[in-house]
N, C-alpha and C positions, 0 to 999 in steps of 0.2 A: 452223770447217771446216778440215780439214788442208791443203787447197790454199792457203788464205789464210795459214796458218802458214808454208808453204814460201815464199810470196811475201814475207812479212814478214821471214823469216830472210835471204832473198836481198837484200832492201833493206838490212838491217843490215850484211851482208857488204860490199856495194858502197859503203856509207857508212863503211866501216872501223871499225864498232862490234863486229865479230866477226872473229877470226882464222880462218885456213883450217881448223884442227883443230876448233874449236867449230862453225863453219859446217857442216862435213861431218857432225859428230856429230848436230847438230840436224836436218839433212835426213834422215839415216838413221833417226833415231827417228821422225820424222814419216812417212816412207815405210813403216816397219813398222806404224804406227798405221793407215795406209790399207789395209794387208793385201790381201785379195783383190779390193778394189774397183779396184785398179790393174792393168791388163793386164800380164802378165809381160814382154812386150817393152819396155814403157815403163819398168818398174821396172829392167830390165837396162840400158837406155840411161842412166837417171839414175845408176845405180851406176858405170857406165863413166866418165861425166863427173866424178863425185865422185873417183874414183880418179885421173883425169888432173889434177884440181885439186890433190889432195894431192901428186902428183908434181911439178907445175909450181912449187911453192913452193921446191923445191931448185935450180931452174935460173933463169937470167935471160937476157934479151936473146936472142941468136941461138942459145944453147945448147939452147933448148927449142922444140919445134915448136908449142907452144900456151901462151898466157898465162892468168893468172887472170881477166883482163878478158874475154878471148875465151870462156873457159869459163863465166863468169857470164852472158854474152850467150846462149850455147848453152842454159844452164839456163832463162833467161827464155823462149826459144823453146820449150823442152820444156814449161814451164808453160802457155804459150799453147796448145800442141797438146793437152795434157791437158784444159784447160778447154773447148776446142772439141769434143773427143771426148765429154766428159761432157754437153755441151749439145746434142749431135747436129748440130753445124754441119757443112756440107759441106766437104770438103778437110781434115778433121781427120786427125791422124796415126794 
């Protein structure tokens, strides 16, 4: 399942087994595989987070308004929202 692949890739990134470039590439490939099964607004949100993650690597500390760790957490929340939406749970994004 593609959602499981997104989660596994995020796990690898957080464990520092993937760098930012490889992580973003793998997520984008998986999002493409999901195709039309993912609502456009959720796909756009994921892409915006990936773009921020790529930008964050160039900055550190106070120079950047968001960190890689914060963005990884945001992607975890995004995954939870996608899973909740696909299972029909109330309060899903």
